[in-house]
N, C-alpha and C positions, 0 to 999 in steps of 0.2 A: 504494500499500500504505500501510497505517497507520504501520507502522514496521518497517522490514526487519530491524532488530536484535531486535525482539520476535519475528519469524517466525523467525529463526535460533535464537534462544533457544529457542523452543518445538520446532523441528524437532530441536534437540539433545537436548532433553528426552525427547522420544518416542523418537528413535533409539536413545538410551542404554536406554531402559527395553525396547524391543523385542529389542536385542541381548543384554542381560544377563538377561533373564527368559524366554528360550528361545522368542521369536517368537511370543507370545501373539495370537491374532487380535483379542482384544478391544481391546488396545493400537494395534493397526493401524487398526482401525475408529474408536477413540476420535481417533487422530491426525489420519485423514482428515476426520472431522466438524470438528475444531478448526482445522486448519491450512487447509483451503480457504476459510474466514472471513476468514484474514488475508491472503489472495491478492487481486492485482487483476490485469488482463489482462496487465501488462508481465512479471509474475512466473510466471504460470501456463502456463509452457512448458517443454518437457523440458530444453533446453540451460540455462535459468536454475536449475531445480531440481537439475540435476547439479552445477553450480558450488557451490552452496550444500551439497548432500550431500557432496561431497568435502572441502570445508572443515570441515563438522562431523564427519565420519568420522575425519579426521585427530585431532581433539581428543578424540573418544570413545574410539578405539583409543590415544591418547598416542603417535602416531607422529610422529617428527621427521624431516625431509626429509633432515637430514644423516647419521643413523646408522641409518636403517631404510630405506634407498632400495629394496632389493630387495623387501622386503615390500610397500611402497607401490607399487612399480611394478605388481606383480600386482593389486592392489587397484584401482589406477587404471585398468588395461586392463580389468578386469571391470566397473568403473562405466561406462566408455566404451562398452563393449559394450551395456550396459543403455540408456544414453542414445541410442545410435542406434537401438535398437528402439523407445524411447519417441518419438523424433522421428518415426519412420516411422508409429508409431499416431497421433501428432498429425496429420500429413498426412492418413492415411486417415480419422481421425474428421472432420476439417474438410471434407474432400471429402463424407463421407456426411451430414454435418449439413446441408451447403449443399444437397445433392440432396433430401434428405427434407423441407427446410423451404421448398422451392420447388414453386409450382403449375405443374404440367407444361402445362396449357393457356395460361395467360397469362404465364408467367415471374415473376409476382409472388411475394412471400412466401405462404406459406399459414398456416393457423391453428397449426401447429405451432411457428411462429416467434414466436408472441406472448409466450410465457413468457420467452423469451430476450431479445427486443427491448424489450417494453414493460416488463418488469420493470426493467431498467437504466435505461430513461428515466423511469421513475415514480420509482425511488429517488433519480436525480438531480435531478428536480423537487423532491420532498420536502426532500432535504438542502439544496439551493441556494434553496429558497423561489422557485422560478421557475415560470412557468405550462406547462400542458400541455393540449393540446386533442385529444380523440378524436371522430372523427366516424364515423358509419355511414351508408353509401350504398347504398341499395336500388333496383335498376332496376325501374321501375313497368311492370306488366303483362308481365313478361317470360314468363310461362307461355303467354300468348296468342301471342306470337311463335314460341315453341317449337312450340306446337300448329298453328300457321298454316304454318310455313315449315320445320319439323324441326329436329332438334338439331344438325345441321351447320351450319345457318345461326346458331342459336342460341350455338354455341361459337364461331363467328367474331365475332359480335357482342360476346361477352364479351372476346375477345382485343383488338378495337378500342377499346372502352370503356376497357380497362385502359390502353391507350396514351394516350388522351386524358386520363384522370386523373392519370397519372404527368407528362405535359407541363403541367400546371396548377400544379404544385407545385415546391418547393425540392428541391435535392438531399438535404439531410438530412432531408426528411419521409419517411415510410414508410408504403407502401400494401400492404396485405394482402389476399388473396382470403379472405373470412371463411367463404364457404361459398354455393354456388349463385351467384346474382345479387348477393350482398351483399359489400361492400368495407369495410374498416376502415382509416381515414386517421389517422395518427398526426402531430400537429403539434408538434415540440417547442419550447420556449421561446416560446409563443404564446397569448395570452390571448384573450378574447371578441372584441375589437375588431381584432385581428391576424388572427384566423381567419375573420372574416365575407369579406374579399375573396377569399382563395384558394377557399374552399368555394362561395362564389356562383359564382365562375370555373368550378369543376368542373361545378356544375349547368347553367350556361348552355351551356357547351361541349358538354355530352352532349346536351342539347336541340337544339342547333344542327346536331349531326352528321347524317350520312346514312351508315349501314353496311352492309357486306356486298354482294355482288352483287345481292341482292334489294332493295336501296335502303331499308333499313328505317330508320325514325325511332323513337326511344325517349327517355324522361325518366327522372329519377331523384329520389327523395326522399332528402332528407339530414337526419341528426339530429346534434346535437354537444353535448358535454359538456366542461366546462372545470375543470381543478385549478388553483388551490384554490377558485375563484368558487362552483362548485356543491356545495363541500364533499364530495366523495367520499371515503370512508374506505379505498379499496381499488381496486386495478386492475379487478377483478370488478364492483365498484360504478359506476366510471366508465363501462365498457363498458354496463352496465344503463342508465345515464342516457342515454348517447348512443342506445341502442336504443329507450328509451322517446321519446326527442325525434323519432327517425326515425319511430316508428308515428304520432305526431302529425302529422308533415309528410303522411302517407298521408292521415290522416282529415281534414286541411284541404283535400284536394283534390289531392294528389300534385305532383310538381315544385316541391317547395318546401324550402328550408332553414329549419330550426327549431332553437333552441338550447334545452337542458333549462331554462335560466333564464326561458324563455318561457311554461313550462307552468304551468297554475294548480293543478294537483294534482300536488304532489311526493310522492316517499317520505320 
């Protein structure tokens, strides 16, 4: 958090306004918009918010523990009840979020997870001036395999290739099923030189594999873009750059790794 004292001060200001001005929705909305920007992961949990809420509420209502014990007990019980409800909601929302952000076929993250995961990694990279590599992986001629062997074999192939990709990377790297036979790889704290080896390993391992009971062979075209080297201005742009490099890999004969910096015509 930028400053916990700042958060408490702002929380107190909004709580006071909300209580004294009759619970106006505008105040609540403004408080939510402003306070959420001051939070970090350690604070944004029901139990931590409750501690701050109780502390601030005492000050707002001018309640002193020694001579207003009875009144405070009732308020404390009420807020504790609220906290238990919030904690239950935390657990439920976390469970739902994990469920909807996972691709049920491969077990990888799906496209819905990009905003949450990549936004944080992008912000960290920009703030700390550390590199970040994004790679787009597209399986070559996947439609032919689906047409020849059927979608069941195609699905099994996707699952097995997903495992291959994961085993080629570090624990902190992220793999997302971007859609169909496309995968997005996120390599935090990795520049162009650092990304070449793992991404080439992904390409080669996919090429060397034999998949499903049908003994299918397949290759992949990979395009990569790097922050800050390629000067992307946003998350959307770095993904576009990786996608453009992937299409260049296809155009150059498939089963290749191409970096955006290698393209002659860039945006």
